[in-house]
N, C-alpha and C positions, 0 to 999 in steps of 0.2 A: 277381485283385487285392482289389476289394471286398470278397469275404466272407472276406480273411485278416483287410482293416483290421478290419473290422466283430469279429472275436474275435477280434485281438488288443486294442482297443478293449474289449471285454464280458469282456477276461481282466482288463484294466489296474483295471476297475469293480468285479468281484469281489474284486480282491486288496486295490484298498481299503478295500472293506466290510469285508474279515474283520480285514484291522489294526485299523480303524475301531473295531470289535466286539472284538476281541483288548484293548486299549490299553481299550475302557470297560471291559469286564472286570477289567484289571487297577487300575485305578483306584477302584473298586468294591470290590475286596479288600483295598487299601489302605487304604480306609475302614472298612471291618469291622476291618480287622486292631486299627484304632485304638482300637476302641470297648473299653468298661468294661460289661458285660451282666450285668443279675442278673434270674433267674428266678423267681418269687415264684408265691403262687396254692397254691390245692385237687390233685386226683385227676387232673382233668384234667390238669395242668401237672407233675405228677411223675411222670403216664404209667403209675398205674394201666391194669391192664389191657393193658397191652402187653408184657408179662414183661419179662425182663431184670435184674430190679432191683438196686440195687447197694446188699450186704446193709449195708453201713456207713448207712445210708439208715436201717434200721428198719425202725420201723410207717407210717415215710412214703412206703416204696416207692417210692424213686425210679428210674428207667426211664433204662437208657442209649440208651433205644429212645421217649424223651419227644421234641418238637419241640424242645422247649430247647436239650436236647441235639446233639438231629441238627443246629440251626442252629450250634449251636457247632462242632461235626465240618467244617462246610463253610465254616465263613467266619473260623476261629482268632482271636476277639476277641483283643482286648491281655488281660483278665483275667475270668473265670468263674466266679457264684455262681449255685449251683442249692440255693435253700432253702423250696421246694414241698414239698407234703406233703400227703399223704391224709388226708381227712377235715377239712382245716384250713377254719376260718369267719371271719369279716372280722376279727373279737378274735384268732383265731389269730395270724393277717399280720400285726397292730400289733403281738402283743406277740411272736412269736416269729421272725421272718423276715427284718425289715429293717435287720438289724446290717451288711448288706454292703454297703447304702446310702451313697452320700458326695455330695459337693461335685461327685467326678468321674466319678460314674457316667453312661454315655449312652443307654442302652437296659435299659428295663426291660419284662420281660410278665407278666402278671398275666390266672389265672381267679379269680373266688374272685363267691361269693354263692349258690348254690347250695346248699349242705350250710344258709345259716343260713333261705333256705327252705324247708327241709326234705325234699329230693330223695330220700333216701333213702328217709325214712318215707311219703310218697308212693309213690315205686314198689313197696315194702311190699304198700301198703294193697290197691292195685289190682291186686299178683299173686294176695291171699289173702282177697281179699271182694268182694262184692257191687260190679256197676255203679255202682253210686246214691250207694257208699260211697266209692268210687273217686270220681267227679265231684265228687263233695262236698269229698273232702279235698284234690284240685287245687287246686278255686275257694276253700280255706282258705290255700294258701301265695300263690294270687295275690295275696288280700287282702293278704298277708301282703309279699308285692312293693310293693305296692301306698303300706302303712304305715308299712311298721318299714325295708325293704331300704335305701331312700333314704341315710336317715342313717348307715346303719353304713359302707355306701359311703362316704359324704363322709368319715365317719371314715379310711377307707382311703387315699382318694386323696391326699387332704390329709398323713396323716403321709409316704407318698410322698414327696407336693413338698417338705416340710419336709426329707426328710433326702438326697432327690435334688433340688434345685433345675433341675439342666439337663439332666433327662435327659430319651429321647421314651420317654413309659410306652402303650403297646400292652393296652389290655383286650380281651379273645379270650373271644368269648360260646360258647353251647355249641349241640349240634347238632339238628336234631330227631329224635328215636328213632325214629319208625315210620315206613314208606312206606305211605298210606294208600290199600285195594285191591290189596294188594301178595299174598303166597305164602305168609301165614303162615295155616295152619285149626285152629290152636287157639291157646291162650291167651289173652287178653286179646281184647273187645269191640271189633271197629270204633271206639266211641263213646267207649271208654277209651283208644283210641290216639288220636283224636282232642284229648279232649280234655289229654291229657300232653301232644303236639303243640305246643296251644295253651298252655298253660304254658309250657313249655320257649320258644316267641314272645315271651309275659308279660316271663320272666324277663331275655329278651334285648333287650327294647326299652327296660325301666327300666332296662337296666346302660348302655347306650347312649346314652341321658339323663344321667345322671349320668359316665360321662366324657365327655362332650361339654364338660359345664358345666365339667370343672376340667381344659378343652385336651386330653384325650386322647387317642391314637387309637381307635375302638372297630372290631372287626374280625368280621364275622359268618363263621360255621364253616359254615352253614347253607348258601349256594353249592358249597362241597366237597365236603359231604356228601352233596346230593341225588342219588337214584340208589345209596346208598350208606348207608342206613336198614336198621333190622331189620327185616326181611318184603321186604328190595328184592331177594334172590337173590345178592346181591353186598354185606354186609354189614362194615364198615368198625366197627359196636359189638359186643359181647356182648350175647346176650339174659340172659334171668335161667338163672343158672349153680348148681343148689341146691349143687355139690362148690364153687365157690370164689365164697359171693355176693360179693363184696368186689372183684370185677373185676365184676359182673354192670352193664349198662349203662353200661362205659366204653370209650372207643376201644380198637379192636386197634391193630396193632402201622401197621399200615395204615393204620389213621384218624390215627394220629401222622405218618405219614408224607406221607399223600396226603391230609389233610384240613388236621392244625394246624401242619404246615410251612409246607407253602405260601401259609395263609393269612396266616402271623407273615410270612414275609417277604416278604410284598408289603408289607405294613404298616410293616414297620421300616424 
């Protein structure tokens, strides 16, 4: 009899927990459904590297596997605008991506700053030139991040707030690109890989500071990508690809779904 009562009591607790979780999930779904969401930014938001590009987006290469679309599909917000574009710099965001923002916008996501800091040129320099030239180019980019990028980020963040005064804004960073001491046996030197990782950290730190000063949430993807860097053996990032150079050093579909999506979901 005691065992039966205990089993019944345990079952009631389990049922209560399930109902509570179900109710919580329903409430979260209802809350998401009431959101107006706008996704801004560069290629890390548009989904370059993930494939499955929307032909209507042209050179912006917006992917159906990009984290903003994945979040939209899972949460069914009341409205969704996807203006992120491959190659976008801060000025491109302010000049061409903010149209959907309004006082009704509830949620905004953005990745931006990497192109301003010369990310593509850094990687090209490091792949094609000497270790010393690579490290010098990384240091130039870091200097740009210190002296010029903060003002450019301020311009973007101010413009977002002016058009969407009520929105929660989530600023996502960039991953570290290489696992040091990893499985790569050719390509860049370990010093070059460490310098590139240091440059990514430097950019993330500067972006996080500017985001915080504007009252925005900065979401680091570094934890999610740890163990999935290039040279990890389970990479969520494309290495250099001479047949499709534009996708080099961008997240794969797994990087969008396993790295960016949960990071954004937890911050949104």
